[in-house]
C-alpha positions as CSV (number, residue, x, y, z in Angstrom):
1,M,52.1,-37.2,-62.8
2,T,54.5,-34.9,-60.8
3,E,57.5,-36.8,-62.1
4,L,56.1,-36.7,-65.7
5,I,55.8,-32.9,-65.4
6,R,59.4,-32.7,-64.2
7,R,60.8,-34.9,-66.8
8,L,59.1,-34.0,-70.1
9,D,61.4,-32.6,-72.7
10,P,61.2,-28.7,-72.3
11,G,62.5,-28.4,-75.8
12,R,59.4,-30.1,-77.2
13,F,56.7,-29.1,-74.8
14,R,55.7,-26.0,-72.9
15,I,54.0,-27.4,-69.8
16,H,51.1,-25.8,-67.9
17,V,49.6,-27.3,-64.7
18,A,45.8,-26.8,-64.1
19,C,44.5,-27.8,-60.7
20,F,41.5,-27.4,-58.5
21,H,43.4,-26.0,-55.6
22,R,46.9,-24.6,-55.8
23,E,48.3,-26.2,-52.7
24,G,49.6,-29.6,-51.5
25,A,52.8,-31.2,-50.4
26,W,54.2,-31.6,-53.9
27,L,53.3,-28.2,-55.3
28,S,56.9,-27.0,-54.8
29,R,58.2,-29.8,-57.0
30,I,56.4,-28.6,-60.1
31,V,56.2,-24.8,-59.9
32,D,59.8,-24.4,-61.3
33,R,59.1,-26.8,-64.2
34,A,55.7,-25.4,-65.5
35,A,55.1,-22.3,-67.5
36,S,52.1,-21.7,-65.2
37,V,50.2,-23.3,-62.3
38,V,46.6,-22.2,-62.7
39,E,43.7,-22.8,-60.3
40,F,40.1,-23.6,-61.2
41,P,38.7,-24.1,-57.7
42,I,35.6,-26.3,-57.3
43,H,33.9,-27.8,-54.2
44,G,31.7,-30.5,-55.7
45,F,30.2,-31.2,-59.1
46,A,26.6,-30.5,-58.1
47,R,27.3,-26.7,-57.5
48,P,26.6,-24.1,-60.2
49,S,30.1,-22.6,-59.6
50,T,31.6,-25.8,-61.1
51,A,30.0,-25.1,-64.4
52,R,31.5,-21.6,-64.4
53,Q,34.9,-23.0,-63.6
54,L,34.6,-25.5,-66.4
55,I,33.9,-22.6,-68.9
56,N,36.8,-20.7,-67.4
57,F,39.0,-23.7,-68.0
58,A,37.8,-24.0,-71.6
59,R,38.5,-20.3,-72.2
60,W,42.0,-20.6,-70.7
61,C,42.8,-23.6,-73.0
62,R,41.8,-21.5,-76.0
63,R,43.7,-18.4,-74.8
64,E,46.9,-20.4,-74.2
65,R,46.5,-22.4,-77.4
66,I,46.8,-25.7,-75.6
67,A,47.3,-28.6,-77.9
68,V,47.3,-31.5,-75.4
69,V,45.4,-31.9,-72.1
70,Q,46.1,-34.9,-69.9
71,T,44.0,-35.6,-66.9
72,C,45.2,-37.8,-64.0
73,D,42.3,-39.0,-61.8
74,L,38.5,-39.4,-61.7
75,Y,37.8,-35.8,-60.7
76,A,40.2,-34.4,-63.3
77,N,38.7,-36.7,-65.9
78,I,35.2,-35.6,-65.3
79,F,36.1,-31.9,-65.3
80,G,39.1,-31.6,-67.7
81,L,38.1,-33.9,-70.6
82,P,34.7,-32.2,-71.4
83,G,36.3,-28.8,-70.7
84,A,39.1,-29.6,-73.2
85,A,36.6,-30.8,-75.8
86,L,34.6,-27.6,-75.4
87,A,37.7,-25.6,-76.0
88,G,38.6,-27.6,-79.2
89,V,41.8,-29.0,-77.8
90,P,42.9,-31.5,-80.4
91,V,44.5,-34.2,-78.1
92,R,42.7,-35.1,-74.9
93,I,44.1,-37.9,-72.8
94,G,42.2,-39.4,-69.9
95,S,43.6,-41.8,-67.4
96,R,42.6,-44.9,-65.5
97,R,44.8,-45.8,-62.5
98,E,42.3,-47.7,-60.3
99,L,39.6,-50.2,-60.4
100,N,36.7,-48.3,-58.7
101,P,37.0,-49.8,-55.3
102,D,35.6,-46.9,-53.4
103,K,33.6,-44.9,-56.1
104,T,29.9,-44.3,-56.1
105,D,27.7,-45.4,-59.0
106,W,27.3,-41.7,-60.1
107,Q,31.0,-41.1,-60.1
108,I,31.6,-44.2,-62.3
109,R,28.8,-43.1,-64.7
110,F,30.1,-39.6,-64.9
111,Q,33.6,-40.7,-65.6
112,R,32.4,-43.1,-68.4
113,L,30.6,-40.1,-70.0
114,A,33.8,-38.0,-69.6
115,Y,35.9,-40.7,-71.4
116,R,33.7,-39.9,-74.5
117,S,35.5,-36.6,-74.7
118,A,38.9,-38.2,-74.8
119,T,40.9,-39.0,-77.8
120,K,42.9,-41.6,-75.8
121,V,42.7,-43.0,-72.3
122,A,46.0,-44.1,-70.7
123,A,45.7,-47.2,-68.5
124,N,48.6,-48.0,-66.1
125,S,48.1,-51.7,-66.1
126,P,46.4,-54.6,-68.1
127,A,43.8,-54.7,-65.3
128,A,42.9,-51.1,-65.7
129,Q,42.8,-51.6,-69.5
130,S,40.3,-54.5,-69.1
131,M,38.1,-52.3,-66.8
132,L,38.0,-49.6,-69.4
133,E,37.0,-52.1,-72.1
134,R,34.2,-53.4,-69.9
135,E,33.0,-49.8,-69.5
136,G,32.8,-49.4,-73.3
137,V,36.0,-47.7,-74.2
138,A,37.2,-49.0,-77.6
139,P,40.5,-50.9,-77.4
140,S,41.9,-48.7,-80.1
141,S,41.2,-45.7,-77.8
142,I,43.3,-47.1,-74.9
143,A,47.1,-46.7,-74.4
144,L,48.7,-49.0,-71.9
145,I,51.5,-47.1,-70.1
146,P,52.6,-48.6,-66.8
147,N,53.9,-46.5,-64.0
148,G,57.6,-45.7,-63.8
149,L,60.0,-44.8,-61.0
150,D,63.5,-43.5,-60.5
151,L,65.6,-46.6,-60.3
152,N,68.6,-44.6,-59.0
153,A,66.8,-43.7,-55.8
154,F,66.6,-47.4,-54.8
155,A,70.0,-48.7,-53.8
156,D,70.6,-52.5,-53.8
157,R,70.0,-53.7,-50.3
158,K,72.6,-55.7,-48.4
159,P,71.1,-59.1,-47.2
160,T,70.6,-59.1,-43.4
161,G,70.1,-62.8,-43.1
162,S,66.8,-62.5,-41.2
163,I,63.4,-60.8,-41.5
164,R,62.4,-58.6,-38.6
165,T,61.0,-55.4,-40.0
166,I,57.9,-55.6,-42.3
167,I,56.8,-52.4,-44.1
168,T,53.9,-51.3,-46.2
169,V,53.6,-48.1,-48.1
170,A,50.0,-47.1,-49.1
171,N,47.5,-44.3,-48.5
172,L,45.3,-45.1,-45.5
173,R,42.1,-45.7,-47.4
174,R,39.6,-48.6,-47.1
175,E,40.7,-50.3,-50.3
176,K,44.2,-50.7,-49.0
177,N,42.8,-53.0,-46.3
178,H,45.4,-52.4,-43.6
179,E,43.1,-54.2,-41.0
180,T,44.1,-57.5,-42.7
181,L,47.8,-56.7,-42.1
182,L,47.1,-55.9,-38.4
183,A,45.2,-59.2,-38.0
184,A,48.1,-61.1,-39.7
185,A,50.5,-59.3,-37.3
186,V,48.6,-60.6,-34.3
187,L,49.0,-64.1,-35.6
188,L,52.7,-63.7,-36.5
189,L,53.7,-62.2,-33.2
190,R,52.5,-65.2,-31.3
191,T,55.7,-67.1,-32.4
192,R,57.9,-64.2,-33.5
193,P,57.6,-61.4,-30.9
194,D,60.6,-59.8,-32.3
195,L,58.9,-58.6,-35.5
196,R,58.2,-55.0,-36.1
197,F,55.6,-53.5,-38.6
198,R,55.9,-50.0,-40.2
199,I,52.9,-48.5,-41.9
200,V,53.8,-45.5,-44.1
201,G,51.2,-43.3,-45.6
202,A,48.6,-40.7,-44.8
203,G,44.9,-40.8,-45.2
204,P,41.4,-40.6,-43.6
205,R,41.7,-43.9,-41.8
206,R,44.8,-43.1,-39.7
207,S,42.9,-42.6,-36.3
208,E,40.7,-45.6,-36.9
209,L,43.7,-47.9,-37.7
210,E,45.7,-46.6,-34.8
211,E,42.8,-47.4,-32.5
212,L,42.5,-50.8,-34.0
213,S,46.2,-51.4,-33.5
214,H,45.9,-50.5,-29.8
215,A,42.8,-52.6,-29.4
216,R,44.6,-55.6,-30.7
217,G,47.6,-55.1,-28.4
218,L,50.0,-54.0,-31.2
219,A,51.0,-50.5,-29.9
220,S,54.6,-51.5,-29.3
221,Q,55.0,-53.5,-32.5
222,V,53.2,-51.4,-35.1
223,E,54.4,-47.9,-36.0
224,F,52.4,-45.5,-38.1
225,L,54.8,-43.1,-39.9
226,G,52.4,-41.0,-41.9
227,H,53.4,-39.3,-45.2
228,R,57.1,-39.6,-45.8
229,E,59.5,-38.2,-48.4
230,D,62.2,-40.7,-47.6
231,V,60.5,-43.9,-48.7
232,P,63.6,-45.3,-50.5
233,S,65.5,-45.1,-47.2
234,L,62.6,-46.7,-45.3
235,L,62.5,-49.5,-47.8
236,A,66.2,-50.0,-47.6
237,A,66.0,-50.5,-43.8
238,A,63.1,-53.0,-44.0
239,D,63.3,-56.8,-44.7
240,A,59.9,-57.5,-46.3
241,F,57.0,-55.5,-47.9
242,V,53.3,-56.2,-47.7
243,L,50.4,-54.9,-49.7
244,P,47.1,-56.4,-48.5
245,S,44.8,-54.4,-50.8
246,R,41.3,-55.4,-51.8
247,S,41.8,-53.7,-55.2
248,E,44.8,-52.4,-57.1
249,A,45.4,-51.2,-60.7
250,F,49.2,-50.8,-60.5
251,P,50.5,-49.7,-57.1
252,N,53.7,-47.6,-57.0
253,G,54.4,-48.9,-53.4
254,A,54.8,-52.4,-54.6
255,I,57.0,-51.3,-57.6
256,E,59.2,-49.3,-55.3
257,A,59.6,-52.2,-52.9
258,M,60.6,-54.5,-55.7
259,A,63.1,-51.9,-56.9
260,A,64.6,-51.9,-53.4
261,G,65.0,-55.6,-53.6
262,L,62.5,-56.5,-51.0
263,P,60.4,-59.7,-51.1
264,V,56.8,-58.6,-51.6
265,V,53.7,-60.3,-50.2
266,A,50.6,-58.9,-51.9
267,S,47.0,-59.6,-52.5
268,D,46.1,-61.6,-55.6
269,V,44.0,-58.9,-57.2
270,G,43.9,-56.6,-60.2
271,G,47.2,-55.2,-61.5
272,L,49.3,-57.0,-58.8
273,R,48.8,-60.2,-60.9
274,D,50.4,-58.4,-63.8
275,L,53.2,-57.0,-61.7
276,I,54.2,-60.0,-59.6
277,E,55.1,-63.6,-60.8
278,N,53.9,-65.6,-57.9
279,G,56.8,-67.4,-56.2
280,R,59.5,-65.8,-58.3
281,T,59.2,-62.0,-58.0
282,G,56.9,-62.0,-55.1
283,V,54.1,-63.9,-53.3
284,L,50.4,-63.5,-54.0
285,V,47.8,-64.4,-51.3
286,P,43.9,-64.2,-51.3
287,P,42.7,-60.7,-50.3
288,G,41.2,-60.2,-46.9
289,N,42.7,-63.4,-45.5
290,P,44.9,-62.7,-42.5
291,E,45.8,-66.4,-42.1
292,A,47.1,-66.6,-45.7
293,L,49.0,-63.4,-45.4
294,A,50.6,-64.5,-42.1
295,G,51.4,-67.9,-43.6
296,A,53.2,-66.4,-46.6
297,L,55.2,-64.0,-44.4
298,H,56.0,-66.9,-42.1
299,S,57.4,-68.8,-45.0
300,L,59.7,-66.0,-45.9
301,I,60.8,-65.6,-42.3
302,D,61.7,-69.3,-42.1
303,N,63.6,-69.1,-45.4
304,P,65.6,-65.9,-45.5
305,A,67.8,-67.1,-48.4
306,G,64.6,-67.7,-50.4
307,A,63.3,-64.3,-49.5
308,E,66.4,-62.7,-50.6
309,A,66.2,-64.6,-54.0
310,I,62.7,-63.3,-54.5
311,G,63.9,-59.7,-53.8
312,R,66.8,-60.0,-56.2
313,A,64.4,-61.3,-59.0
314,A,61.9,-58.5,-58.3
315,R,64.6,-55.8,-58.5
316,G,65.8,-57.2,-61.8
317,E,62.3,-57.2,-63.2
318,V,61.6,-53.6,-62.2
319,Q,64.9,-52.5,-63.7
320,Q,64.0,-54.0,-67.0
321,R,60.4,-52.9,-67.3
322,Y,59.5,-49.9,-65.1
323,S,61.9,-46.9,-65.5
324,F,60.8,-43.3,-65.6
325,D,62.6,-43.0,-68.9
326,R,60.4,-45.6,-70.4
327,M,57.2,-44.0,-69.0
328,V,58.1,-40.5,-70.1
329,A,59.0,-41.6,-73.6
330,S,55.8,-43.4,-74.0
331,F,53.7,-40.3,-73.0
332,E,55.8,-38.1,-75.3
333,D,55.2,-40.5,-78.1
334,L,51.4,-40.5,-77.3
335,Y,51.3,-36.7,-77.4
336,L,53.2,-36.4,-80.7
337,S,51.4,-39.2,-82.5
338,G,48.1,-37.6,-81.5
339,L,49.2,-34.3,-82.8
340,R,50.4,-35.7,-86.0
341,T,47.0,-37.4,-86.5
342,R,44.8,-34.4,-85.5
343,V,46.7,-31.2,-86.3
344,S,49.2,-30.1,-89.0
345,A,51.3,-28.2,-86.5
346,R,54.9,-29.4,-86.2
347,P,55.7,-31.3,-83.0
348,H,58.1,-28.7,-81.6
349,E,55.3,-26.1,-81.7
350,A,53.0,-28.2,-79.5
351,E,52.1,-27.1,-76.0
352,A,51.1,-29.7,-73.4
353,A,48.7,-29.0,-70.5
354,R,48.4,-30.9,-67.3
355,V,45.3,-31.3,-65.0
């Protein structure tokens, strides 16, 4: 969403950013691209103050003559889509970027209700699209727009002839299943003590996972790097990438690793099945199975030429299908087609809002 805000054509769209809290690591990347960054602070949907903020948001949409509202996650869907409908915003685009691995029943039910206020829901993978259809969203109301990335940021790696550094990039949340990677590391280090594992990402499980790493005797082989802004450089310095998730819609981390030319070993779940052709652009293994994960990595370690071939094929696939230019163009087409259908205003008069 940050890159979309930065890359939309300013000659066609005047972009506003609405948020719950005007803070965060990436705030500085959008303030110079948006006409405004407006805060509607909430602290839980059960509080009366949330209803007041939703009314304030609707009033703001009317005052700014917003023509398109796009929401980017569950909380924004639940808040922004009904608020935009209340304001009479003609084009209201929800999103689906995950498969509900850690959501409560009430969160899922409220999001389903919120989707009724959307004119379209953008899914970032066929797996997310199928989930929407199972939840009752009409196929005609779903737009499939995969994630994009800046291909220029990922230089082609030079083959090292061996695999020693294994990296993962993912938020430290339960559905990312880092404990399976740690268990696989124990198995691999029995015969390859020279391996090193780098875990990139921040999240609520960091302390828990660091304690687990120490308990398994991995303190000197596993490094927790936290949130990093130099992911392309970290990927370029690695030899293989792992994503052991229990659930995925369409993970940016795997796409970035493929763009860097790394061989990827990932769980055979959700959108990873759509992203990776097993054996050609990556390797898929059963989720939650340390032995299978360790075995797949061991096969790459024993066959570095084959691993490099997988990395090259993965990079070519990403270059062809997952550029930011393609993603941004798809969203711009979605906005303009919605406006042509629902309002008589000319496209260059449209204003786009972000939540």
